[in-house]
C-alpha positions in Angstrom: -71.5 -163.4 -161.7 -70.8 -166.5 -159.9 -69.8 -166.0 -156.0 -66.0 -166.2 -156.6 -65.7 -163.1 -158.5 -67.9 -161.1 -156.2 -65.5 -161.8 -153.7 -62.9 -160.7 -155.6 -64.2 -157.6 -156.1 -64.9 -157.1 -153.0 -61.3 -158.0 -151.4 -60.3 -155.5 -154.2 -61.9 -152.9 -153.3 -61.1 -153.3 -149.3 -57.3 -153.5 -150.7 -57.7 -150.5 -152.5 -59.4 -148.6 -149.8 -56.4 -149.8 -147.4 -54.5 -148.4 -149.9 -55.5 -145.2 -149.8 -55.4 -144.9 -146.3 -51.5 -145.2 -146.0 -50.9 -141.7 -147.7 -53.9 -140.6 -145.4 -52.4 -141.5 -142.0 -48.7 -140.8 -143.4 -50.1 -136.9 -143.7 -52.3 -136.6 -140.9 -49.7 -138.2 -138.5 -49.6 -135.8 -135.3 -46.7 -134.0 -134.2 -45.8 -133.8 -130.6 -44.3 -137.6 -130.7 -40.9 -137.8 -129.7 -40.2 -141.2 -131.8 -42.2 -140.9 -134.9 -41.8 -137.8 -137.1 -45.4 -135.6 -137.5 -46.6 -135.6 -140.8 -47.1 -133.4 -143.8 -50.2 -131.6 -142.5 -49.0 -131.2 -139.0 -45.7 -129.8 -140.4 -47.0 -127.6 -142.2 -49.9 -126.7 -140.1 -47.0 -125.8 -137.1 -44.8 -123.8 -140.1 -47.6 -121.3 -140.9 -48.9 -121.6 -137.2 -52.1 -122.1 -138.1 -53.2 -124.7 -134.9 -55.1 -123.7 -132.2 -52.4 -122.8 -129.7 -50.8 -121.1 -132.6 -53.8 -118.7 -133.0 -54.5 -118.2 -129.0 -55.9 -119.5 -125.9 -56.8 -123.1 -126.8 -60.9 -123.6 -125.1 -61.5 -127.1 -124.2 -65.6 -126.6 -123.9 -65.0 -125.1 -128.0 -63.2 -128.2 -129.0 -65.2 -130.8 -127.3 -68.9 -129.2 -128.8 -67.4 -128.8 -132.0 -66.2 -132.2 -132.5 -69.5 -133.6 -130.8 -71.4 -131.8 -133.6 -69.4 -133.0 -136.4 -70.7 -131.4 -139.8 -73.9 -129.8 -138.2 -72.1 -126.8 -136.4 -73.1 -124.5 -139.2 -76.8 -125.3 -138.9 -76.3 -124.7 -134.8 -74.6 -121.6 -135.6 -77.2 -120.2 -137.6 -80.2 -121.4 -135.3 -78.4 -119.5 -132.7 -77.7 -116.3 -134.7 -81.2 -116.4 -135.2 -82.1 -116.8 -131.7 -79.9 -114.2 -130.5 -81.1 -112.1 -132.5 -84.7 -112.2 -131.3 -83.5 -112.3 -127.4 -82.1 -108.3 -128.4 -85.5 -107.5 -129.8 -87.1 -108.8 -126.8 -84.8 -107.0 -124.4 -84.1 -110.3 -122.9 -80.2 -109.6 -122.3 -79.1 -112.4 -120.3 -80.7 -115.0 -122.6 -79.0 -112.9 -125.2 -75.8 -113.2 -123.3 -75.8 -116.7 -123.1 -76.7 -117.2 -126.5 -73.6 -115.3 -127.4 -71.6 -117.4 -125.3 -72.7 -120.8 -127.2 -72.2 -118.9 -130.8 -68.2 -118.0 -129.8 -67.8 -121.7 -128.1 -68.9 -122.8 -131.8 -67.0 -120.4 -133.8 -64.0 -119.2 -131.2 -61.6 -117.5 -134.8 -64.8 -116.1 -136.8 -63.4 -112.6 -135.9 -66.8 -110.7 -137.0 -68.6 -112.9 -133.7 -66.7 -111.5 -131.8 -66.6 -108.1 -132.8 -70.7 -107.6 -133.7 -71.5 -109.2 -130.2 -69.0 -106.6 -128.2 -70.6 -103.6 -130.0 -73.6 -104.9 -129.5 -73.2 -105.4 -125.3 -70.9 -102.2 -125.1 -73.3 -99.9 -127.6 -76.7 -100.8 -128.3 -77.7 -102.9 -125.3 -76.0 -100.6 -122.6 -78.3 -97.9 -124.2 -81.5 -99.4 -123.2 -80.9 -99.4 -119.3 -82.1 -95.9 -117.8 -79.6 -96.1 -114.3 -76.0 -95.1 -115.9 -74.3 -97.9 -113.2 -76.2 -100.1 -115.3 -75.3 -98.9 -118.6 -71.5 -99.1 -117.4 -71.8 -102.4 -117.1 -72.9 -103.7 -120.1 -70.4 -101.4 -121.5 -67.7 -103.7 -119.3 -69.5 -106.8 -120.3 -68.6 -105.7 -124.0 -65.0 -104.8 -123.2 -64.5 -108.1 -121.0 -65.9 -110.6 -123.6 -63.5 -108.6 -126.6 -60.7 -109.8 -124.6 -62.1 -113.1 -124.3 -61.3 -113.1 -127.8 -58.4 -111.6 -127.4 -57.0 -114.4 -126.1 -58.5 -117.0 -128.0 -57.4 -115.1 -131.4 -54.3 -113.8 -129.9 -52.7 -112.4 -133.1 -55.3 -110.8 -134.7 -55.1 -106.8 -134.1 -58.7 -105.9 -135.1 -60.0 -107.4 -132.0 -57.4 -105.7 -130.3 -58.2 -102.6 -131.9 -61.9 -102.6 -131.3 -61.1 -102.7 -127.4 -59.3 -99.9 -127.5 -62.5 -98.0 -129.5 -64.7 -99.2 -126.7 -63.1 -98.5 -123.7 -61.3 -94.8 -125.7 -64.7 -94.1 -127.6 -67.4 -95.2 -125.9 -66.5 -94.5 -122.4 -64.7 -91.7 -123.3 -67.3 -89.7 -125.4 -70.3 -90.8 -124.7 -73.0 -88.6 -123.6 -72.3 -90.4 -119.9 -68.7 -90.1 -120.7 -68.7 -87.6 -117.3 -69.7 -91.0 -115.5 -68.6 -93.8 -117.1 -64.5 -91.9 -117.0 -64.6 -91.5 -112.9 -66.9 -95.4 -112.9 -63.5 -96.6 -114.8 -61.3 -95.4 -112.3 -63.8 -96.1 -109.6 -66.3 -98.6 -110.2 -69.8 -98.0 -109.0 -69.8 -101.3 -107.4 -68.3 -100.6 -104.4 -69.1 -104.1 -102.4 -67.1 -106.1 -105.6 -64.3 -103.4 -106.2 -64.3 -101.7 -103.0 -64.0 -98.1 -104.6 -61.3 -98.8 -107.3 -61.5 -100.0 -110.8 -62.0 -103.8 -112.4 -58.9 -105.2 -112.6 -60.1 -107.2 -115.4 -60.4 -103.7 -117.7 -58.3 -101.4 -115.7 -55.5 -103.2 -113.3 -53.4 -100.2 -112.7 -56.1 -97.3 -112.3 -55.4 -95.1 -115.3 -57.6 -93.0 -117.5 -59.3 -94.9 -120.0 -57.8 -93.0 -122.8 -54.2 -94.3 -121.5 -55.6 -97.9 -121.3 -57.0 -97.8 -124.5 -53.6 -96.5 -126.2 -52.4 -99.6 -125.0 -54.8 -101.4 -126.6 -54.1 -99.7 -130.0 -50.2 -100.2 -129.5 -51.1 -104.3 -128.8 -53.1 -103.7 -132.5 -50.4 -102.0 -134.0 -47.4 -104.8 -132.8 -49.9 -107.5 -134.4 -50.6 -105.3 -137.6 -47.2 -106.1 -138.4 -47.6 -109.5 -139.0 -51.3 -110.4 -139.8 -53.4 -108.1 -142.0 -55.8 -105.5 -140.0 -59.6 -105.6 -142.0 -61.1 -102.3 -140.7 -59.2 -98.6 -141.1 -57.0 -97.7 -144.2 -53.4 -98.8 -142.2 -52.2 -94.9 -141.6 -55.5 -94.7 -140.1 -55.2 -97.8 -138.5 -51.7 -97.0 -137.1 -52.3 -93.8 -135.6 -54.9 -94.7 -132.7 -51.9 -94.8 -130.0 -51.1 -91.3 -130.4 -54.6 -89.9 -131.1 -55.7 -90.9 -127.6 -52.9 -88.9 -126.6 -54.8 -85.7 -127.6 -58.6 -87.7 -126.4 -56.3 -88.0 -123.0 -55.2 -84.0 -123.1 -58.7 -82.6 -124.4 -60.4 -85.1 -121.7 -58.6 -83.3 -119.0 -59.5 -79.8 -120.0 -62.7 -80.6 -119.9 -62.4 -82.1 -116.9 -61.4 -79.0 -115.3 -57.6 -80.2 -114.9 -54.8 -78.1 -115.8 -51.4 -76.7 -115.4 -48.7 -79.3 -115.1 -50.7 -82.4 -116.4 -52.0 -81.2 -119.1 -49.4 -79.3 -120.2 -47.6 -82.2 -120.2 -50.0 -84.4 -121.8 -50.3 -82.1 -124.7 -46.4 -82.4 -125.3 -46.8 -86.6 -125.2 -49.3 -86.1 -127.5 -47.2 -83.4 -130.1 -44.5 -85.9 -129.8 -46.2 -88.7 -130.3 -48.0 -87.8 -133.3 -44.8 -86.1 -134.9 -42.0 -88.5 -133.9 -43.4 -91.5 -133.7 -46.7 -91.8 -136.1 -45.2 -89.2 -138.3 -42.2 -90.6 -138.8 -43.1 -94.2 -139.8 -42.5 -95.2 -143.1 -45.4 -96.2 -145.3 -45.9 -98.0 -148.7 -48.4 -96.7 -150.3 -50.2 -98.4 -153.6 -50.0 -94.9 -155.5 -46.1 -95.0 -154.8 -45.1 -98.6 -154.0 -41.7 -98.1 -154.7 -40.9 -95.7 -152.5 -41.2 -95.4 -148.3 -43.3 -92.1 -147.6 -44.0 -90.4 -144.3 -46.5 -88.0 -142.7 -43.7 -85.8 -141.5 -42.5 -85.6 -145.2 -40.8 -81.7 -146.5 -40.3 -81.1 -149.9 -36.5 -81.7 -149.6 -37.2 -85.1 -148.3 -39.9 -85.9 -151.0 -36.9 -84.3 -153.5 -34.4 -86.8 -152.6 -36.1 -89.3 -152.3 -38.1 -89.5 -155.8 -35.1 -90.8 -158.3 -38.0 -89.7 -161.2 -40.1 -86.2 -162.0 -43.5 -88.5 -162.4 -42.1 -90.4 -158.9 -41.6 -86.9 -157.1 -45.3 -85.7 -158.3 -46.9 -89.2 -156.9 -45.0 -88.8 -153.8 -45.6 -85.0 -153.1 -49.4 -86.4 -153.5 -49.5 -89.4 -151.7 -48.0 -87.1 -148.7 -50.4 -84.7 -148.9 -53.5 -87.3 -149.7 -52.6 -89.6 -146.4 -52.2 -86.4 -144.3 -55.9 -85.6 -145.0 -57.1 -89.0 -144.4 -55.7 -89.0 -140.7 -56.2 -85.0 -140.7 -52.4 -85.1 -139.6 -51.7 -81.5 -140.0 -54.5 -80.1 -138.5 -53.8 -82.7 -134.9 -50.2 -81.1 -134.9 -51.1 -77.5 -135.4 -54.0 -78.3 -132.4 -51.0 -79.5 -130.1 -48.9 -76.9 -131.1 -51.4 -74.7 -130.1 -52.5 -76.2 -126.7 -49.3 -76.3 -125.7 -49.0 -72.6 -125.4 -49.3 -70.9 -122.2 -52.1 -68.9 -123.3 -54.5 -71.2 -124.7 -54.0 -73.1 -121.4 -55.3 -69.9 -119.7 -57.8 -69.5 -121.8 -59.6 -73.0 -121.4 -58.6 -72.5 -117.6 -60.7 -69.5 -117.0 -63.8 -70.1 -119.0 -63.8 -73.6 -116.9 -63.5 -71.2 -113.4 -66.1 -69.1 -114.6 -68.8 -71.4 -115.1 -68.0 -72.8 -112.1 -67.5 -69.6 -110.0 -71.4 -68.6 -111.9 -72.7 -71.9 -110.8 -71.9 -70.4 -107.5 -73.3 -67.5 -107.8 -70.0 -65.6 -108.1 -71.0 -63.1 -110.2 -68.1 -60.6 -110.4 -65.6 -63.3 -110.5 -67.4 -65.2 -112.9 -67.4 -62.1 -115.2 -63.5 -61.4 -115.0 -62.6 -65.2 -115.9 -64.5 -65.5 -118.8 -63.6 -62.0 -120.6 -60.2 -62.8 -119.6 -60.7 -66.1 -120.9 -62.3 -64.9 -123.9 -59.8 -62.3 -125.2 -57.0 -65.0 -124.9 -59.1 -67.4 -126.8 -59.1 -65.4 -129.4 -55.9 -63.8 -129.6 -54.7 -68.1 -130.0 -57.3 -68.3 -132.6 -56.4 -65.6 -134.4 -52.7 -67.1 -134.3 -53.4 -70.5 -135.5 -56.6 -69.2 -138.1 -57.1 -73.1 -139.5 -58.5 -74.6 -136.9 -61.6 -73.3 -136.4 -61.9 -74.9 -139.9 -62.0 -78.4 -138.6 -62.5 -78.2 -135.0 -65.9 -78.6 -133.8 -64.1 -79.0 -130.1 -62.5 -75.6 -129.9 -66.0 -73.7 -132.0 -68.0 -75.5 -128.9 -65.4 -73.8 -126.5 -65.5 -70.2 -127.7 -69.4 -70.7 -127.9 -69.6 -71.4 -124.5 -67.6 -69.0 -123.1 -70.0 -66.5 -125.5 -72.8 -68.0 -123.3 -71.4 -68.0 -120.0 -70.5 -64.3 -120.7 -73.8 -63.1 -121.4 -75.4 -65.4 -118.7 -73.2 -63.3 -116.3 -74.2 -60.1 -117.8 -77.8 -61.1 -117.6 -78.0 -61.7 -114.4 -75.7 -58.7 -113.4 -78.4 -56.3 -115.2 -75.7 -55.1 -117.8 -76.4 -55.1 -121.4 -73.9 -56.7 -123.8 -71.5 -54.6 -126.1 -71.4 -54.9 -129.9 -68.0 -56.0 -129.9 -66.3 -58.5 -127.8 -63.8 -61.4 -128.8 -65.1 -64.5 -130.2 -67.7 -62.2 -132.1 -67.2 -63.7 -135.4 -67.5 -67.2 -134.9 -70.7 -66.3 -132.6 -72.2 -65.0 -135.8 -70.7 -67.5 -138.2 -71.9 -70.3 -135.5 -76.1 -69.6 -135.1 -76.8 -73.1 -136.2 -74.4 -74.7 -133.0 -75.5 -72.7 -130.6 -78.8 -74.5 -129.3 -76.6 -78.2 -128.9 -74.2 -76.3 -127.4 -76.4 -73.9 -124.8 -78.6 -77.2 -123.8 -74.7 -79.1 -123.1 -74.2 -76.0 -121.5 -77.2 -75.8 -119.5 -77.1 -79.5 -118.4 -73.6 -79.0 -117.1 -74.5 -75.8 -115.0 -77.8 -78.1 -113.4 -75.4 -81.0 -112.3 -73.3 -78.1 -110.9 -75.7 -76.9 -108.5 -77.2 -80.5 -107.5 -73.5 -81.0 -106.7 -73.4 -77.9 -104.5 -76.8 -78.5 -103.1 -75.6 -82.1 -102.2 -72.1 -80.4 -100.2 
């Protein structure tokens, strides 16, 4: 082979490379200019909203890191994940937090990173601290971390739902809920927040369940355009209404009764039956017909076109009502809206307060009246006892209070009393209920001593 042939071959290769560069440049031409039209890839990215600015807020640091690392991003991320797990196991919380920040800069749109790390901070790391204030700080860190992910992934429904779960479930139903709910409105860091809430989480100073409901609503709005990957769709979309139930029940547990609590149960019932209950779902069991939770037999017969379709639609309504506990929550709201049930909760709570203050005669009258009202309502709504652990706990708490009062008064309990059937059938639950009641009474006595 002479030098001329070698040179010609190299020139041919060079020409072929240049020829290939032409379509690559045309396809990848960036958009945004006024004179030059965007390339095909840029147009498709804009059409299907796949660009960074379409997905959410752009993080310049993240973009720069990914550019510098080139093809080594995966290796760097795996190393950081391993380091973060090590820091977690060795309880090096500051280092774990900074490592998680580095991971999300490399993978800002990897949703699992945001979900895992926020859950880890709010649930696992917070549990490692002794002080309730420190635990609340880490719960907030988890929620704030997730909010950064929501900003960067503005259209993703999963992260908004997870934010609702941290603020609703973790703050409202943990063992420290009594303190967390108070801290959510009045942050313990008085130097920074001046006795008010942390504005990053609760700008308007609302109840944690109402803030959680707002996040669930945002998740539902986003779910209309992007599929969620957490729960069955009917269950996922039920959470805004479920937050109203949690809010109303929490008010009663906090000793708030009267008009505020009645309105809360009314709102819960209305949201459950007229909004979520009327929402139309197309489910795999009967894809040709839309179903809703509030469908009656007449609705089913009217919607279905054939006998087989009617049978499948009826079964689908029943199955999805069970998935969401739809009938239970509807019945629970009806029961709680009645004045007699409100009186029962109020009297039992006031009996506990009177007992802790050694007003035994008043406490006995209150708890006996509360037990009577409670028993009457459960006879009217017997199906609630099949599903509701909270109502069962309230009933057992009332009987325990009554027994405590009689013991201090030197009286013997009678064999026939309201709620006896529940007491006899729920013996396995009593130790846990008694432990929670004793803890509550001890905290009450300490508060009285402080005053």
